[in-house]
C-alpha positions in Angstrom: 108.5 97.2 137.4 108.1 98.0 133.8 110.9 100.5 134.5 113.2 97.8 135.7 112.7 96.1 132.4 114.9 98.8 130.9 117.7 97.8 133.2 118.1 94.8 130.9 118.2 97.1 127.9 120.1 100.2 128.9 121.2 101.4 132.3 120.8 105.1 131.4 117.3 104.4 130.0 116.5 102.6 133.3 117.5 105.5 135.5 115.5 107.9 133.3 112.4 105.7 133.3 112.5 105.0 137.0 112.9 108.7 137.8 109.9 109.3 135.6 108.1 106.5 137.4 108.7 108.2 140.7 107.1 111.3 139.4 107.6 113.2 142.6 108.0 117.0 142.6 111.5 118.2 143.4 109.9 121.2 145.2 107.0 123.5 144.9 108.6 124.6 141.6 108.3 122.5 138.5 111.2 120.4 137.3 111.5 122.4 134.1 111.9 125.6 136.1 114.5 124.1 138.4 116.5 122.7 135.5 116.4 126.0 133.5 114.2 124.7 130.8 112.8 127.6 128.9 110.4 127.3 126.0 111.3 126.1 122.5 115.0 126.5 122.9 115.2 124.7 126.3 118.0 122.5 125.1 120.3 125.5 125.1 119.8 126.2 128.8 122.4 125.3 131.4 121.5 121.9 133.0 124.9 121.3 134.6 123.3 121.1 138.1 121.5 117.8 137.3 123.5 114.6 136.6 120.3 112.9 135.7 119.4 115.4 133.0 122.9 115.4 131.7 122.5 111.6 131.3 119.3 112.1 129.4 120.9 114.5 127.0 124.0 112.3 126.5 121.8 109.3 125.7 119.6 111.3 123.3 122.7 112.6 121.5 124.2 109.1 121.4 121.0 107.6 119.9 121.2 110.2 117.2 124.9 109.7 116.5 124.5 105.9 116.4 121.4 106.1 114.2 119.3 104.5 116.8 116.7 107.1 117.5 114.2 105.9 115.0 114.3 102.3 116.4 113.5 103.4 119.9 110.7 105.7 118.6 109.3 102.9 116.5 109.0 100.6 119.5 107.5 103.5 121.5 104.9 104.0 118.9 104.1 100.2 119.0 103.5 100.5 122.7 101.4 103.5 122.3 99.2 101.9 119.7 98.2 99.0 121.9 94.5 98.7 122.9 93.8 100.3 126.3 92.7 97.0 127.7 95.9 95.3 126.5 97.9 98.0 128.2 96.1 97.4 131.4 96.6 93.6 131.2 100.4 94.1 130.7 101.0 96.1 133.9 98.3 94.3 136.0 100.9 92.1 137.9 102.4 95.3 139.3 99.3 97.5 139.5 97.4 94.9 141.5 100.1 94.9 144.2 99.3 98.5 144.9 95.7 97.7 145.7 94.5 100.9 143.9 90.9 102.2 143.8 89.2 102.0 140.4 90.2 105.5 139.5 93.7 105.0 140.8 94.1 101.8 138.8 93.5 103.5 135.5 95.9 106.2 136.3 98.6 103.8 137.5 98.2 101.8 134.3 98.6 104.9 132.2 101.6 106.0 134.3 103.4 102.7 133.9 102.7 102.6 130.2 103.8 106.3 129.7 107.0 105.5 131.7 107.9 102.6 129.4 107.5 104.9 126.4 109.6 107.6 128.0 112.4 105.2 128.8 112.6 104.3 125.1 112.9 107.9 124.1 114.1 109.9 127.1 113.7 113.7 127.1 113.6 116.4 129.7 110.3 117.5 128.4 108.9 114.0 128.7 110.2 113.7 132.2 108.5 116.9 133.3 105.2 115.9 131.7 105.2 112.6 133.5 106.1 114.3 136.8 103.3 116.9 136.3 100.6 114.3 135.4 101.4 111.7 138.0 103.4 113.4 140.8 100.5 113.7 143.3 99.3 110.2 142.7 102.7 108.6 143.2 103.4 110.6 146.4 100.2 109.3 147.8 101.4 105.7 147.3 104.8 106.6 148.7 103.1 108.1 151.8 101.2 104.8 152.4 104.5 103.1 152.4 105.7 105.5 155.1 108.1 107.2 152.7 107.5 110.9 153.0 109.0 113.7 150.8 110.4 111.3 148.3 112.3 113.3 145.7 113.6 112.6 142.2 117.1 112.8 143.6 116.3 109.8 145.9 115.0 107.8 143.0 117.9 108.9 140.7 120.5 107.9 143.3 119.1 104.4 143.6 119.0 103.8 139.9 122.3 105.4 139.2 123.7 102.9 141.6 121.9 100.2 139.6 123.6 101.6 136.6 127.1 101.3 138.1 126.4 97.7 139.1 125.0 96.8 135.7 128.0 98.3 134.0 130.1 95.7 135.8 127.9 92.8 134.7 127.1 93.6 131.0 130.0 95.9 129.9 131.9 92.9 128.4 129.0 91.9 126.2 128.8 93.0 122.5 125.5 93.7 120.8 125.0 90.1 119.7 125.5 89.0 123.3 122.9 91.4 124.5 120.4 90.3 122.0 121.0 86.7 122.9 120.5 87.6 126.6 117.2 89.3 125.8 115.9 86.2 124.1 116.9 84.0 127.0 114.3 84.4 129.8 116.4 82.4 132.3 119.5 84.5 131.7 117.5 87.7 131.8 115.9 86.6 135.1 119.3 85.9 136.6 120.8 89.2 135.4 118.0 91.1 137.1 118.4 89.1 140.3 122.2 89.5 140.3 122.0 93.3 139.8 119.4 93.9 142.5 121.0 91.6 145.0 124.4 93.3 144.5 123.1 96.7 145.6 124.4 97.9 149.0 122.4 99.8 151.6 118.8 100.4 152.1 117.0 102.6 149.6 113.6 104.4 149.9 112.6 103.0 146.5 113.2 99.5 147.7 111.1 100.2 150.8 108.2 101.2 148.6 108.5 98.0 146.4 108.7 95.9 149.6 105.7 97.6 151.1 103.5 96.7 148.2 105.0 93.2 147.7 106.4 93.8 144.2 108.7 90.9 143.3 111.3 90.2 140.6 108.8 87.6 139.3 106.2 90.4 138.9 108.8 92.4 137.0 109.6 89.6 134.6 105.9 88.9 134.0 105.3 92.4 132.9 108.4 92.3 130.7 107.2 89.1 129.1 103.7 90.4 128.5 104.9 93.7 127.0 107.0 91.9 124.5 104.2 89.5 123.6 101.6 92.3 123.3 103.7 94.2 120.7 104.0 90.9 118.7 106.8 92.3 116.5 109.8 91.0 118.4 112.1 92.5 115.9 111.1 96.0 117.0 111.7 95.3 120.6 115.1 93.8 119.8 115.9 96.7 117.5 115.1 99.2 120.2 117.0 97.3 122.8 120.0 97.1 120.5 119.8 100.8 119.7 119.8 101.7 123.3 122.6 99.4 124.1 124.7 100.6 121.2 124.1 104.2 122.3 125.1 103.3 125.8 128.3 101.6 124.6 129.2 104.6 122.6 129.1 106.7 125.8 131.4 104.3 127.6 134.1 103.5 125.2 136.5 106.1 123.8 135.7 109.6 125.0 133.5 111.2 122.3 134.7 114.2 120.4 132.2 116.9 120.1 130.6 118.7 117.3 129.0 122.1 118.0 125.3 121.5 117.0 123.9 124.6 118.6 121.3 125.1 121.3 121.9 121.9 123.4 125.4 121.5 124.6 127.7 119.0 122.9 126.6 116.5 120.2 128.5 113.2 120.1 130.2 113.1 116.7 128.5 110.4 114.5 130.6 107.5 113.4 129.8 108.5 109.8 131.2 111.9 109.0 128.5 114.6 108.3 128.6 116.5 105.0 130.4 119.8 105.2 127.2 121.7 104.5 125.5 120.0 107.5 128.5 120.8 109.8 128.4 124.4 108.7 124.7 124.6 109.3 125.0 123.3 112.8 128.1 125.3 113.6 126.3 128.5 112.5 123.3 127.6 114.6 125.4 127.1 117.7 127.3 130.4 117.2 124.0 132.3 116.7 122.4 130.8 119.8 125.5 131.3 122.0 125.4 135.0 121.5 121.6 135.5 121.3 119.4 136.8 124.0 116.3 134.7 125.1 114.1 137.0 123.0 116.2 136.4 119.9 116.4 132.7 120.1 112.9 131.9 118.9 113.6 133.7 115.6 116.9 131.9 115.2 115.2 128.6 115.7 112.5 129.5 113.2 115.2 130.4 110.5 117.0 127.2 111.3 113.9 125.1 110.6 113.6 126.7 107.2 117.3 126.1 106.5 117.1 122.5 107.8 114.3 121.8 105.2 116.5 123.1 102.4 119.6 121.2 103.7 117.6 117.9 103.8 116.2 118.4 100.3 119.8 119.0 99.0 121.2 115.9 100.8 118.4 113.7 99.7 119.0 114.5 96.0 121.6 111.9 94.7 122.8 111.9 91.2 123.6 108.3 90.4 124.3 108.2 86.6 128.0 107.6 87.3 127.2 104.7 89.6 125.5 102.6 86.9 127.6 99.9 85.1 126.6 97.3 82.5 126.9 93.7 83.7 125.7 90.9 81.4 123.5 93.3 79.5 121.9 94.7 82.6 122.3 98.2 84.0 123.4 97.8 87.6 123.3 100.5 90.2 125.9 100.3 92.9 126.0 103.5 95.0 129.0 104.9 96.8 128.1 103.6 100.2 130.3 106.1 102.1 128.8 109.1 100.3 125.2 107.9 100.8 125.7 107.1 104.5 127.1 110.6 105.0 124.0 112.1 103.4 121.7 109.9 105.5 123.6 110.9 108.6 123.2 114.6 107.7 119.5 114.2 107.2 119.1 112.3 110.5 121.1 114.8 112.4 119.4 117.9 111.0 115.9 116.4 111.5 116.8 115.4 115.1 118.0 118.9 115.9 114.8 120.4 114.5 112.8 118.1 116.7 114.9 118.9 119.7 114.7 122.7 119.3 111.2 123.0 117.8 109.1 119.9 118.5 106.0 121.5 116.9 108.0 121.9 113.6 109.4 118.3 113.6 110.1 117.4 110.0 108.3 114.5 108.2 110.5 111.7 106.9 111.9 112.3 103.4 112.8 109.8 100.6 116.2 109.8 99.0 115.8 110.9 95.4 118.2 108.7 93.4 118.4 109.7 89.7 120.0 107.3 87.3 119.3 109.5 84.3 118.5 107.8 80.9 119.4 104.1 80.8 119.5 102.3 77.5 119.3 98.7 78.9 115.8 97.1 79.2 116.9 95.4 82.5 117.9 97.5 85.4 119.1 96.3 88.8 118.8 98.7 91.8 120.7 98.1 95.0 120.7 99.7 98.4 123.4 98.2 100.8 122.5 96.8 104.2 124.3 99.6 105.9 122.4 102.3 104.0 119.0 100.6 104.6 119.7 100.3 108.3 120.9 103.9 108.7 118.0 105.2 106.7 115.4 103.1 108.6 116.8 104.2 111.9 116.5 107.9 111.1 114.4 110.4 109.2 114.5 108.7 105.8 111.3 107.0 104.6 112.7 105.2 101.6 114.3 105.8 98.2 112.8 107.0 95.0 114.7 105.8 92.0 114.3 107.7 88.7 115.2 105.9 85.5 114.4 108.2 82.5 110.7 108.8 83.0 110.0 105.8 85.1 110.0 106.0 88.9 109.8 103.5 91.8 109.7 104.3 95.5 110.9 101.7 97.9 110.3 102.1 101.6 112.8 101.3 104.4 112.1 99.8 107.8 109.7 97.0 108.7 110.0 94.2 106.2 112.5 96.4 104.3 115.2 96.4 107.0 118.3 94.9 105.2 119.9 95.1 101.8 117.4 95.7 99.0 117.7 94.5 95.4 115.1 95.4 92.9 115.3 94.2 89.3 113.1 95.9 86.6 112.7 94.2 83.2 110.9 95.8 80.3 109.5 94.0 77.3 107.2 94.6 74.3 103.5 94.1 74.7 102.0 91.0 73.2 98.5 90.7 71.8 98.3 87.4 73.5 98.3 89.4 76.8 96.2 92.5 76.1 93.9 91.1 73.5 91.9 93.9 71.8 92.7 96.4 74.5 95.0 99.3 73.6 98.2 99.4 75.6 100.1 102.6 76.3 103.2 101.2 78.0 105.7 98.4 77.8 105.3 95.4 80.1 107.2 95.9 83.4 108.3 92.9 85.4 109.6 93.3 88.9 111.7 91.1 91.2 112.5 92.1 94.7 115.0 90.7 97.3 115.5 91.8 100.9 118.5 90.6 102.7 119.1 88.3 99.7 115.7 86.6 100.0 113.1 86.9 97.2 109.9 88.8 98.2 106.7 88.7 96.2 104.5 90.5 98.7 105.2 93.0 101.4 103.6 94.9 104.3 104.4 98.4 103.0 103.6 99.5 99.4 106.1 100.0 96.7 105.0 102.9 94.5 105.6 102.7 90.7 105.2 105.5 88.2 105.0 104.2 84.7 105.5 106.6 81.8 102.6 106.6 79.2 103.2 106.2 75.5 101.1 107.7 72.8 97.6 108.3 74.1 96.2 110.0 71.0 92.6 109.1 70.6 92.4 107.3 74.0 90.3 108.2 77.0 93.0 108.8 79.7 90.4 108.5 82.5 89.9 104.9 81.4 93.6 104.0 81.7 94.5 101.3 84.2 97.5 99.5 85.5 96.8 95.8 84.8 98.5 92.9 86.6 99.3 90.0 84.3 98.2 86.8 86.1 98.4 83.5 84.2 98.1 85.4 80.9 95.0 87.3 81.9 94.7 90.9 83.1 93.6 91.9 86.6 92.9 95.7 86.7 94.3 97.7 89.6 93.6 101.3 88.5 96.2 103.9 89.2 96.2 107.7 89.1 97.1 109.5 85.9 99.4 112.4 86.6 100.7 114.2 83.5 102.2 111.6 81.2 102.5 108.9 83.9 100.3 106.7 85.8 101.0 106.1 89.5 100.1 102.9 91.3 101.0 101.4 94.8 101.7 97.7 94.9 101.8 95.3 97.9 102.9 92.5 95.7 105.0 92.1 92.5 104.4 90.5 89.2 104.2 91.8 85.6 102.3 95.0 84.7 101.0 96.8 81.6 98.9 100.0 81.2 95.9 99.7 79.0 92.7 101.6 78.1 90.0 99.5 79.8 86.5 100.3 78.3 83.8 98.6 80.3 80.1 98.8 79.2 76.9 97.8 80.9 73.5 97.3 79.3 71.3 98.3 82.3 72.5 101.8 83.3 70.3 103.9 81.0 68.2 105.0 83.9 71.2 106.5 85.7 73.3 107.4 82.6 72.7 111.2 82.9 74.1 111.5 86.4 76.2 108.3 86.9 77.0 106.8 83.5 80.5 108.3 83.2 81.4 107.7 86.8 80.4 104.0 86.5 82.5 103.6 83.4 85.6 105.1 85.0 85.4 103.3 88.3 84.8 100.0 86.5 87.8 100.7 84.3 90.0 101.0 87.4 88.8 97.6 88.6 87.2 99.2 91.7 83.7 98.1 90.9 82.4 95.2 88.9 79.2 94.2 87.3 76.8 91.7 89.0 77.1 89.6 85.8 78.2 90.0 82.2 77.0 93.4 81.0 74.8 93.9 84.1 75.7 96.6 86.7 72.5 96.6 88.8 72.7 100.4 89.5 69.8 100.5 91.9 70.9 97.6 94.1 72.0 98.6 97.6 75.7 98.5 98.5 76.9 96.4 101.4 79.6 97.2 103.8 81.9 94.6 102.3 81.3 95.8 98.7 82.1 99.4 99.6 85.2 98.4 101.5 86.5 96.8 98.3 85.5 99.7 96.1 87.3 102.2 98.3 90.5 100.2 98.9 90.9 99.3 95.3 90.0 102.8 94.0 92.3 104.7 96.3 95.2 102.3 96.0 95.3 101.1 99.6 95.5 97.4 99.2 97.7 95.5 101.7 97.8 91.7 101.4 99.6 91.5 104.7 96.8 93.2 106.7 94.8 91.1 109.1 91.5 91.7 111.0 89.8 90.0 114.0 86.2 90.1 113.1 84.4 86.8 113.8 82.0 87.2 110.9 84.6 87.8 108.3 85.8 84.5 106.8 89.5 84.8 105.8 88.7 83.0 102.5 85.9 85.4 101.6 86.4 87.6 98.5 86.1 90.8 100.6 88.4 89.7 103.5 91.6 91.4 102.3 89.8 94.7 101.7 88.1 94.7 105.1 91.5 93.9 106.7 93.2 96.7 104.8 90.5 99.2 105.7 90.4 98.1 109.3 94.2 98.3 109.7 94.1 101.9 108.4 91.2 102.7 110.7 89.1 103.6 107.7 86.3 101.3 108.8 85.1 100.1 112.2 83.1 97.0 113.1 79.7 97.1 114.5 81.5 95.9 117.6 85.0 94.6 118.4 84.2 91.2 116.9 81.4 91.9 114.4 81.9 93.6 111.0 78.5 92.8 109.5 79.8 92.5 105.9 76.4 91.9 104.2 74.6 94.8 105.9 73.8 97.7 103.6 75.9 100.9 104.1 74.4 104.3 104.9 75.3 107.5 103.3 76.8 108.8 106.5 78.9 105.7 106.9 80.1 106.0 103.3 81.0 109.7 103.8 83.0 108.8 106.9 84.9 106.0 105.2 85.7 108.3 102.3 86.9 111.0 104.6 89.2 108.7 106.6 90.6 107.1 103.4 91.5 110.5 101.9 93.1 111.6 105.1 95.3 108.4 104.9 96.0 108.5 101.1 96.3 112.2 100.5 96.9 113.7 104.0 93.6 115.6 103.8 92.7 117.7 106.8 89.7 117.7 109.1 87.0 120.3 108.5 87.7 123.2 111.0 84.1 123.9 111.9 81.9 120.7 111.7 78.7 122.4 112.8 79.1 125.2 110.3 79.7 122.6 107.5 76.4 120.9 108.4 74.2 123.8 109.3 72.5 123.9 105.8 71.2 120.4 106.2 67.8 120.3 107.8 68.4 116.7 109.0 71.8 117.3 110.5 70.5 116.3 113.9 69.9 112.8 112.6 73.6 112.3 111.9 75.3 110.0 114.4 77.7 112.0 116.5 80.6 109.6 115.6 80.0 110.2 111.9 79.6 114.0 111.9 83.3 114.7 111.1 83.2 112.5 108.1 79.9 113.8 106.8 81.2 117.4 107.2 84.3 116.5 105.3 82.5 114.8 102.4 79.9 117.5 102.2 82.4 120.3 102.3 84.4 118.8 99.4 81.2 117.8 97.5 82.1 114.2 97.5 78.7 113.2 99.0 76.1 115.9 98.4 72.7 116.5 99.9 69.3 116.6 98.2 66.7 119.4 98.7 68.4 120.7 101.8 68.8 117.3 103.4 71.8 115.0 103.7 69.7 111.9 104.3 72.4 110.3 106.5 70.6 107.1 107.3 69.5 106.3 103.7 71.1 103.3 102.1 73.3 104.0 99.1 72.8 102.4 95.7 75.6 101.0 93.5 75.2 104.0 91.1 75.5 106.4 94.0 78.6 104.6 95.3 80.2 104.8 91.9 79.7 108.5 91.8 81.1 109.0 95.3 84.2 106.8 94.5 84.7 108.8 91.2 84.7 112.1 93.2 87.2 110.6 95.7 89.4 109.6 92.8 89.5 113.1 91.6 89.9 114.7 95.1 92.7 117.3 95.0 94.2 118.0 98.4 
């Protein structure tokens, strides 16, 4: 079923997935034990007795060497993120044929979905996990089909035969041909039918499918629904292409091997690795080869530390010599071969860490490309198509370009998946633009192309760090990045760090940094405890007055208002975000902020379809939104002991269970504080209180 879908993508992936689908114990002993898997360094164990596991390892190595691992993992994550009801609907054409009980139905849906994920990123550990979770359930269905003692070997043999047949039918295709086939439902249908019809003999697996009436049409329906549910067809095609390319690399010229340590041979990447990376992997293999089991864990621990240092070194690229002057512009054109080698090294080292010590898997890193001081006002930054694709397919999150004291970080992947060109133009500030406001930067104008096409908005933020000029006599807390729109300033805030201000942008225009003093005539009653906070948050553009000079500090805050305050203040805007609430008009002023907050799971609706934008927000709800936002924006951690954090509040029992984590976080970090021993979780917050809370969030230091 879902697993046959993989046949049209990669035959090795198909055999892995269908073996996982079988999920039947090999014996009373676990699969890991039989295959010699042993703890964190399982990849160094001898697995020669299993052709299936050998195929898993070969495919995984090939995905790394062809820079395809990130693409299959990205599609795996898309599948995993689907709503549970959507997952059930996808596999229903197959699940219904098994006539399961209610409890069995849920387990079957989970199994089929987990098997799809595994097939896109096969691993021995994943196979064992699937077998352990679902083995008993699947054997019960096999028994009903009068297939007793079904083993993984039975399943593997069937699908390895499918693999051999599929080789004959698709081996002549190149990647473009495969992608074309995947887009053609009729051609895909025929391929599946031809492969299955060509199989000789009678297999136990086929007997099970026949018993439950699973047809090719059912398979195709599941395939179609899975692709539609993910919605981003580019990720499916990227994953399919990555698997196919990896498979082709295993079936062309015999691969040379590169001793990577702890996991047999690694297929040598098409792009040569840096010498330092080769040495690191060779040293690791030599150490593991002569180590006892007791010594291996320490070796892996040291390797993780060495890997971090190696990646940091590879990511640092000195690019001053790659800058030339063309028509008065400074143009960066990197040595593609050198950068590709560095990216290959980063990807290979990170993958090896993930293989040997999954719990220590390394976060993606950004390339640090330093141009040095550049005299020209206009600078053109380029990342080639090959570099972008290699980076996006591996453990590279993007590239940070440093030009003197200015920095800009551009992501890779998603809408940044082909050649990137970024032009930065600096000009002097005009009084016509800033009026009486004091500016502390030049005007920066940005133009972006991806794949040669101009982009003015994007689904992932580009982070800019603008150096500040002379701030003598200015209030640095009131500095804000202002977007110039039709000659007027729109304030977007930004976080001052040292002598720079950092701002994330989801669209591009012209920007300048100014001191933005905002005053209100009606805040005398709250001046003592909220006056400063209101001024700063207003300067950042995160909160506005109700009318000219009027803040209305004691008015209650609505859910829509707080969504805007939080998203603007913490720099989380995303013009590409969407939401599905029936009571949020897409043209409403608050719609983009609600969408951004909902996409980041900072805010939930009252129900799946109702947001209730005009309802007042409670203190507990505000605390929870703040906590979630800071976890997203700054990687803040949950409070270890929620009950301990809340024990001093006499009304802790009145806090909704779903909001306790957020209240504990906000209270622990003194972002939302109690009053006279009470938190007052269900009280509605005023605009003055909201400004104070937002101010504290702005100054949160993780």
